[in-house]
DOPAVEX-103423 format. One record per residue (C-alpha): residue number from 1; residue in one letter; y, z, x. Coordinates in nm, 3 decimals, decimal comma. Example, Ala and Ser with C-alpha at 12.3 -4.5 7.8 and 13.67 -1.06 7.14 Angstrom:
DOPAVEX-103423
ATOM:1:a:-0,450:0,780:1,230
ATOM:2:s:-0,106:0,714:1,367
//
This chain:
DOPAVEX-103423
ATOM:1:x:0,437:0,419:-6,256
ATOM:2:x:0,418:0,722:-5,963
ATOM:3:x:0,742:0,922:-5,990
ATOM:4:x:0,825:1,033:-5,658
ATOM:5:x:1,099:1,271:-5,761
ATOM:6:x:0,911:1,410:-5,941
ATOM:7:x:0,576:1,463:-5,683
ATOM:8:x:0,873:1,571:-5,450
ATOM:9:x:1,024:1,774:-5,680
ATOM:10:x:1,407:1,624:-5,664
ATOM:11:x:1,643:1,477:-5,833
ATOM:12:x:1,723:1,106:-5,868
ATOM:13:x:2,068:1,138:-5,728
ATOM:14:x:1,961:1,418:-5,440
ATOM:15:x:2,021:1,247:-5,051
ATOM:16:x:1,861:1,230:-4,753
ATOM:17:x:1,886:1,638:-4,659
ATOM:18:x:1,764:1,712:-4,964
ATOM:19:x:1,476:1,510:-4,974
ATOM:20:x:1,368:1,573:-4,629
ATOM:21:x:1,428:1,970:-4,673
ATOM:22:x:1,152:1,910:-5,001
ATOM:23:x:0,929:1,706:-4,784
ATOM:24:x:0,902:1,975:-4,490
ATOM:25:x:0,832:2,216:-4,704
ATOM:26:x:0,563:2,068:-4,939
ATOM:27:x:0,403:1,922:-4,653
ATOM:28:x:0,387:2,324:-4,520
ATOM:29:x:0,211:2,411:-4,806
ATOM:30:x:-0,073:2,178:-4,918
ATOM:31:x:-0,129:2,082:-4,516
ATOM:32:x:-0,517:1,992:-4,539
ATOM:33:x:-0,585:2,218:-4,191
ATOM:34:x:-0,374:2,459:-4,354
ATOM:35:x:-0,591:2,775:-4,600
ATOM:36:x:-0,555:2,672:-4,936
ATOM:37:x:-0,445:2,322:-4,878
ATOM:38:x:-0,488:1,991:-5,048
ATOM:39:x:-0,527:1,638:-4,859
ATOM:40:x:-0,468:1,447:-5,152
ATOM:41:x:-0,175:1,622:-5,253
ATOM:42:x:-0,032:1,589:-4,923
ATOM:43:x:-0,082:1,223:-4,938
ATOM:44:x:0,118:1,156:-5,235
ATOM:45:x:0,394:1,392:-5,022
ATOM:46:x:0,369:1,145:-4,759
ATOM:47:x:0,384:0,899:-4,977
ATOM:48:x:0,700:0,939:-5,176
ATOM:49:x:0,869:1,074:-4,891
ATOM:50:x:0,834:0,723:-4,696
ATOM:51:x:0,936:0,571:-4,983
ATOM:52:x:1,240:0,764:-5,047
ATOM:53:x:1,377:0,859:-4,700
ATOM:54:x:1,397:0,478:-4,662
ATOM:55:x:1,731:0,342:-4,808
ATOM:56:x:1,572:-0,052:-4,874
ATOM:57:x:1,254:0,109:-4,960
ATOM:58:x:1,424:0,350:-5,230
ATOM:59:x:1,648:0,094:-5,377
ATOM:60:x:1,342:-0,125:-5,448
ATOM:61:x:1,181:0,180:-5,617
ATOM:62:x:1,460:0,268:-5,809
ATOM:63:x:1,482:-0,077:-5,890
ATOM:64:x:1,127:-0,242:-5,973
ATOM:65:x:0,950:0,069:-5,935
ATOM:66:x:0,741:0,022:-5,683
ATOM:67:x:0,738:-0,081:-5,297
ATOM:68:x:0,556:-0,383:-5,142
ATOM:69:x:0,160:-0,368:-5,145
ATOM:70:x:0,050:0,013:-5,207
ATOM:71:x:-0,283:-0,065:-5,332
ATOM:72:x:-0,456:0,059:-4,977
ATOM:73:x:-0,372:0,458:-5,049
ATOM:74:x:-0,576:0,502:-4,735
ATOM:75:x:-0,509:0,796:-4,492
ATOM:76:x:-0,669:0,682:-4,119
ATOM:77:x:-0,441:0,681:-3,833
ATOM:78:x:-0,396:0,325:-3,793
ATOM:79:x:-0,212:0,297:-4,084
ATOM:80:x:0,078:0,526:-3,952
ATOM:81:x:0,109:0,277:-3,644
ATOM:82:x:0,046:-0,036:-3,853
ATOM:83:x:0,363:-0,323:-3,799
ATOM:84:x:0,467:-0,330:-4,213
ATOM:85:x:0,249:0,004:-4,306
ATOM:86:x:0,360:0,303:-4,352
ATOM:87:x:0,602:0,413:-4,095
ATOM:88:x:0,464:0,810:-4,061
ATOM:89:x:0,801:1,009:-3,966
ATOM:90:x:0,653:1,231:-3,648
ATOM:91:x:0,981:1,424:-3,613
ATOM:92:x:0,999:1,517:-3,985
ATOM:93:x:0,682:1,656:-3,956
ATOM:94:x:0,661:1,792:-3,567
ATOM:95:x:0,742:2,161:-3,716
ATOM:96:x:0,474:2,184:-3,900
ATOM:97:x:0,196:2,056:-3,702
ATOM:98:x:0,363:2,287:-3,430
ATOM:99:x:0,290:2,571:-3,682
ATOM:100:x:-0,012:2,426:-3,703
ATOM:101:x:-0,150:2,272:-3,357
ATOM:102:x:0,124:2,375:-3,136
ATOM:103:x:0,276:2,058:-3,095
ATOM:104:x:0,620:1,941:-3,084
ATOM:105:x:0,677:2,351:-2,898
ATOM:106:x:0,633:2,384:-2,543
ATOM:107:x:0,608:2,707:-2,440
ATOM:108:x:0,786:2,614:-2,112
ATOM:109:x:0,531:2,760:-1,872
ATOM:110:x:0,501:3,131:-1,829
ATOM:111:x:0,622:3,348:-2,102
ATOM:112:x:0,997:3,343:-2,157
ATOM:113:x:1,275:3,601:-2,007
ATOM:114:x:1,407:3,782:-2,351
ATOM:115:x:1,766:3,901:-2,375
ATOM:116:x:1,754:4,221:-2,474
ATOM:117:x:1,847:4,455:-2,810
ATOM:118:x:2,196:4,577:-2,856
ATOM:119:x:2,272:4,877:-2,911
ATOM:120:x:2,529:5,016:-3,210
ATOM:121:x:2,697:5,345:-3,151
ATOM:122:x:2,916:5,505:-3,334
ATOM:123:x:3,174:5,779:-3,102
ATOM:124:x:3,477:6,035:-3,265
ATOM:125:x:3,811:6,064:-3,076
ATOM:126:x:4,058:6,340:-3,104
ATOM:127:x:4,374:6,177:-3,254
ATOM:128:x:4,530:6,208:-2,897
ATOM:129:x:4,284:6,077:-2,750
ATOM:130:x:4,282:5,760:-2,940
ATOM:131:x:4,629:5,720:-2,813
ATOM:132:x:4,652:5,738:-2,502
ATOM:133:x:4,282:5,687:-2,404
ATOM:134:x:4,033:5,882:-2,234
ATOM:135:x:3,679:5,879:-2,096
ATOM:136:x:3,385:5,982:-2,320
ATOM:137:x:3,004:6,006:-2,250
ATOM:138:x:2,744:5,892:-2,410
ATOM:139:x:2,389:5,939:-2,431
ATOM:140:x:2,136:5,619:-2,429
ATOM:141:x:1,768:5,663:-2,563
ATOM:142:x:1,688:5,282:-2,476
ATOM:143:x:1,443:5,049:-2,294
ATOM:144:x:1,565:5,042:-1,967
ATOM:145:x:1,348:4,854:-1,636
ATOM:146:x:1,111:5,065:-1,509
ATOM:147:x:1,226:5,295:-1,228
ATOM:148:x:0,877:5,291:-1,132
ATOM:149:x:0,755:4,931:-1,070
ATOM:150:x:1,134:4,813:-1,096
ATOM:151:x:0,959:4,511:-1,363
ATOM:152:x:0,708:4,391:-1,202
ATOM:153:x:0,454:4,524:-1,441
ATOM:154:x:0,289:4,653:-1,150
ATOM:155:x:0,143:4,974:-1,009
ATOM:156:x:0,340:4,996:-0,634
ATOM:157:x:0,111:4,953:-0,349
ATOM:158:x:-0,122:4,736:-0,572
ATOM:159:x:-0,100:4,331:-0,537
ATOM:160:x:0,012:4,043:-0,776
ATOM:161:x:-0,154:3,727:-0,781
ATOM:162:x:-0,156:3,389:-0,928
ATOM:163:x:-0,339:3,370:-1,239
ATOM:164:x:-0,628:3,109:-1,134
ATOM:165:x:-0,693:3,024:-1,525
ATOM:166:x:-0,385:2,846:-1,544
ATOM:167:x:-0,280:2,790:-1,223
ATOM:168:x:0,037:2,994:-1,259
ATOM:169:x:0,191:2,801:-1,544
ATOM:170:x:0,119:3,060:-1,876
ATOM:171:x:-0,043:2,817:-2,038
ATOM:172:x:-0,386:2,657:-2,060
ATOM:173:x:-0,472:2,339:-2,248
ATOM:174:x:-0,679:2,272:-2,575
ATOM:175:x:-0,825:2,032:-2,790
ATOM:176:x:-0,802:2,066:-3,177
ATOM:177:x:-0,932:1,848:-3,421
ATOM:178:x:-0,681:1,733:-3,728
ATOM:179:x:-0,713:1,497:-3,951
ATOM:180:x:-0,498:1,257:-3,735
ATOM:181:x:-0,874:1,313:-3,478
ATOM:182:x:-0,839:1,513:-3,140
ATOM:183:x:-0,501:1,642:-3,099
ATOM:184:x:-0,442:1,845:-2,714
ATOM:185:x:-0,234:2,086:-2,778
ATOM:186:x:-0,098:2,389:-2,508
ATOM:187:x:-0,123:2,764:-2,585
ATOM:188:x:-0,074:3,083:-2,347
ATOM:189:x:-0,258:3,215:-2,138
ATOM:190:x:-0,486:3,499:-2,288
ATOM:191:x:-0,595:3,548:-1,939
ATOM:192:x:-0,221:3,648:-1,813
ATOM:193:x:-0,014:3,676:-2,129
ATOM:194:x:0,143:3,372:-2,026
ATOM:195:x:0,282:3,540:-1,699
ATOM:196:x:0,115:3,328:-1,470
ATOM:197:x:0,000:3,614:-1,264
ATOM:198:x:-0,277:3,864:-1,240
ATOM:199:x:-0,197:4,195:-1,208
ATOM:200:x:-0,431:4,430:-0,984
ATOM:201:x:-0,346:4,746:-1,157
ATOM:202:x:-0,102:4,794:-1,478
ATOM:203:x:0,171:5,021:-1,360
ATOM:204:x:0,108:5,331:-1,519
ATOM:205:x:0,463:5,435:-1,627
ATOM:206:x:0,500:5,181:-1,794
ATOM:207:x:0,164:5,059:-1,880
ATOM:208:x:0,234:4,713:-1,756
ATOM:209:x:0,520:4,637:-1,951
ATOM:210:x:0,804:4,613:-1,650
ATOM:211:x:0,985:4,788:-1,913
ATOM:212:x:1,003:5,172:-2,061
ATOM:213:x:1,199:5,425:-2,277
ATOM:214:x:1,429:5,642:-2,108
ATOM:215:x:1,732:5,849:-2,139
ATOM:216:x:2,073:5,727:-1,961
ATOM:217:x:2,421:5,919:-1,992
ATOM:218:x:2,705:5,655:-1,977
ATOM:219:x:3,115:5,717:-1,899
ATOM:220:x:3,243:5,501:-2,156
ATOM:221:x:3,627:5,436:-2,065
ATOM:222:x:3,827:5,413:-2,397
ATOM:223:x:4,162:5,204:-2,394
ATOM:224:x:4,455:5,364:-2,516
ATOM:225:x:4,602:5,243:-2,849
ATOM:226:x:4,267:5,213:-3,030
ATOM:227:x:4,242:5,278:-3,367
ATOM:228:x:4,013:5,430:-3,613
ATOM:229:x:3,708:5,162:-3,705
ATOM:230:x:3,766:4,953:-3,456
ATOM:231:x:3,475:4,871:-3,197
ATOM:232:x:3,447:4,845:-2,817
ATOM:233:x:3,180:4,600:-2,651
ATOM:234:x:3,046:4,720:-2,350
ATOM:235:x:2,805:4,417:-2,203
ATOM:236:x:2,522:4,462:-2,052
ATOM:237:x:2,472:4,808:-2,175
ATOM:238:x:2,199:4,743:-2,437
ATOM:239:x:1,834:4,781:-2,414
ATOM:240:x:1,680:4,585:-2,134
ATOM:241:x:1,500:4,240:-2,203
ATOM:242:x:1,140:4,137:-2,195
ATOM:243:x:0,960:3,923:-1,890
ATOM:244:x:1,305:4,009:-1,654
ATOM:245:x:1,526:3,946:-1,958
ATOM:246:x:1,900:4,040:-1,936
ATOM:247:x:1,990:4,348:-2,046
ATOM:248:x:2,203:4,322:-2,392
ATOM:249:x:2,513:4,458:-2,526
ATOM:250:x:2,638:4,807:-2,670
ATOM:251:x:2,881:4,826:-2,941
ATOM:252:x:3,068:5,103:-2,979
ATOM:253:x:3,263:5,147:-3,330
ATOM:254:x:3,548:5,410:-3,275
ATOM:255:x:3,588:5,728:-3,583
ATOM:256:x:3,970:5,875:-3,499
ATOM:257:x:4,002:6,226:-3,612
ATOM:258:x:4,301:6,291:-3,865
ATOM:259:x:4,608:6,454:-3,714
ATOM:260:x:4,827:6,738:-3,980
ATOM:261:x:5,178:6,621:-3,757
ATOM:262:x:5,115:6,240:-3,756
ATOM:263:x:5,052:5,981:-3,956
ATOM:264:x:4,988:5,636:-3,795
ATOM:265:x:5,020:5,277:-3,904
ATOM:266:x:4,931:5,031:-3,671
ATOM:267:x:5,096:5,115:-3,340
ATOM:268:x:5,412:5,361:-3,551
ATOM:269:x:5,389:5,701:-3,613
ATOM:270:x:5,553:5,925:-3,903
ATOM:271:x:5,617:6,228:-3,900
ATOM:272:x:5,833:6,416:-4,235
ATOM:273:x:6,079:6,619:-4,112
ATOM:274:x:6,158:6,928:-4,409
ATOM:275:x:6,530:7,019:-4,387
ATOM:276:x:6,749:7,261:-4,641
ATOM:277:x:7,043:7,177:-4,849
ATOM:278:x:7,285:7,259:-4,597
ATOM:279:x:7,133:7,122:-4,307
ATOM:280:x:7,128:6,798:-4,501
ATOM:281:x:7,534:6,848:-4,626
ATOM:282:x:7,650:6,985:-4,316
ATOM:283:x:7,466:6,801:-4,031
ATOM:284:x:7,266:6,982:-3,744
ATOM:285:x:7,038:6,941:-3,448
ATOM:286:x:6,673:6,955:-3,492
ATOM:287:x:6,408:7,000:-3,252
ATOM:288:x:6,079:6,777:-3,360
ATOM:289:x:5,741:6,765:-3,177
ATOM:290:x:5,647:6,446:-3,048
ATOM:291:x:5,293:6,333:-2,846
ATOM:292:x:5,511:6,279:-2,561
ATOM:293:x:5,681:6,636:-2,612
ATOM:294:x:5,945:6,791:-2,845
ATOM:295:x:6,261:6,557:-2,929
ATOM:296:x:6,600:6,671:-3,035
ATOM:297:x:6,713:6,469:-3,355
ATOM:298:x:7,084:6,489:-3,432
ATOM:299:x:7,117:6,539:-3,829
ATOM:300:x:7,442:6,371:-3,953
ATOM:301:x:7,654:6,567:-4,233
ATOM:302:x:7,537:6,453:-4,588
ATOM:303:x:7,241:6,260:-4,488
ATOM:304:x:7,028:6,244:-4,825
ATOM:305:x:6,649:6,321:-4,877
ATOM:306:x:6,409:6,001:-4,750
ATOM:307:x:6,666:5,885:-4,480
ATOM:308:x:6,470:5,799:-4,139
ATOM:309:x:6,563:5,777:-3,855
ATOM:310:x:6,360:5,524:-3,549
ATOM:311:x:6,335:5,587:-3,174
ATOM:312:x:6,175:5,323:-2,995
ATOM:313:x:5,898:5,363:-2,714
ATOM:314:x:5,727:5,672:-2,855
ATOM:315:x:5,435:5,539:-3,055
ATOM:316:x:5,114:5,441:-2,993
ATOM:317:x:5,063:5,248:-2,663
ATOM:318:x:4,974:4,859:-2,775
ATOM:319:x:4,569:4,805:-2,680
ATOM:320:x:4,526:4,575:-2,350
ATOM:321:x:4,884:4,518:-2,279
ATOM:322:x:5,208:4,660:-2,234
ATOM:323:x:5,477:4,863:-2,424
ATOM:324:x:5,486:5,108:-2,743
ATOM:325:x:5,515:5,120:-3,146
ATOM:326:x:5,808:5,333:-3,268
ATOM:327:x:5,824:5,683:-3,434
ATOM:328:x:5,969:5,732:-3,764
ATOM:329:x:6,092:6,077:-3,897
ATOM:330:x:6,167:6,095:-4,223
ATOM:331:x:6,382:6,365:-4,349
ATOM:332:x:6,291:6,555:-4,685
ATOM:333:x:6,510:6,825:-4,851
ATOM:334:x:6,412:7,143:-4,958
ATOM:335:x:6,512:7,335:-5,222
ATOM:336:x:6,484:7,724:-5,190
ATOM:337:x:6,263:7,873:-5,440
ATOM:338:x:6,403:8,258:-5,408
ATOM:339:x:6,792:8,309:-5,354
ATOM:340:x:7,019:8,640:-5,243
ATOM:341:x:7,236:8,766:-5,454
ATOM:342:x:7,515:8,622:-5,187
ATOM:343:x:7,325:8,322:-5,165
ATOM:344:x:7,384:8,256:-5,574
ATOM:345:x:7,710:8,384:-5,539
ATOM:346:x:7,813:8,103:-5,287
ATOM:347:x:7,589:7,877:-5,519
ATOM:348:x:7,853:7,887:-5,789
ATOM:349:x:8,123:7,860:-5,619
ATOM:350:x:8,028:7,577:-5,522
ATOM:351:x:7,951:7,494:-5,834
ATOM:352:x:8,287:7,529:-5,931
ATOM:353:x:8,443:7,354:-5,685
ATOM:354:x:8,245:7,021:-5,712
ATOM:355:x:8,389:6,982:-6,097
//
C-alpha cells in the first residue's frame, strides 16, 4: 500500500491548504524538466496529491488503502483529460509551469512600469521648531527621471520607432518542449528588452535607462506639534520608477533635541520652579519664562513643595488640529546651604515661636 501522506510529507490530519502547500513545494523540487528533477518521484507526488486533494478519494483511501483502479500508472497527456482518470489540476501547478516555461503569467505586453523605491531619512529639530513647526531643507541623492531625455531613453533629436521583432508588443512567442509536448510561451523581446520600441541612439546621460542618479534639494514643511520619533510621509518625493513608473515616497523620521528648561509630555509642557522658604511661607509673585514669553506666577502664602500650577493653552499645539496642551509649573522649595549670622538668629527666633 502506498503511503500518500508520507509521499507528500504531511500528517493524516493535514488540511487541504497544508496538502496543497506540500505538493507545490515538492513539484517545484522534482519536476523532470528542472535540473536535478526526478520524473518518477514527480509522478508519485502527483498521484498522492490527486487522491488527497479530493475529499471523496481521500475517504476511500483512508478506509480501503486505495482509490479505484490504479494499475495504469502512466503519465501521458491523455491520462489527465480522460473521464474517470486522474484530473490533473493545472491551477495548482500554474506556479510550477510559470517558473519553468513562462506559462501561467503573461507579461502584459511591454515592460511594466514599476514604482520607484521609497526613501527613508532622519531630520533633527530644535525643541522650539518641533513645537511651533518650521521649514527644513533636505538634500537627496536619488534616482530621478533623466533631465536630458525626459525619460524617453533616447538621445534628444534621434528617432524612436516600433520594434519590428515584436511589433511593439514587448514580447514574443516561443515553443518549448516539455513532458506534455510542445508548449507555447511568451517571453520578453530580447531586441527591445520588453519596451516595444527601437531606440536609434540611447541617451548618453542615462545610458538609455530613462532614469539617472542626481542630487535634489527639497524644502520640507514640518507641522507644529510633531514629536520625537514621529514620521512624515511625503508622497512622490522618493525615487523615480522604471519604465515610466511613478515616484516612490519620502519618509522622514523626526528627532527632537532636548531643552533644559522644558519637559514635554505629549502636548503638555512642564517646568520646575525653585523658590525660597520665605517665598513659600509668605507668598510672592515670580516671573517665569514660557515658549510664548514671560509669565507672572502668583505664589500663595503657605505653598508646599510639589504644588503644581496649571495654565491652559500654553503647551504644545495639537498636531494637525486646533488648540494647545497645558503648561504646568511645579514648585520646589530650596534650602540655603549657608546662612549669615543675622539669618541664623532670625531662624532661631522663628523656631522658638513655633514651639
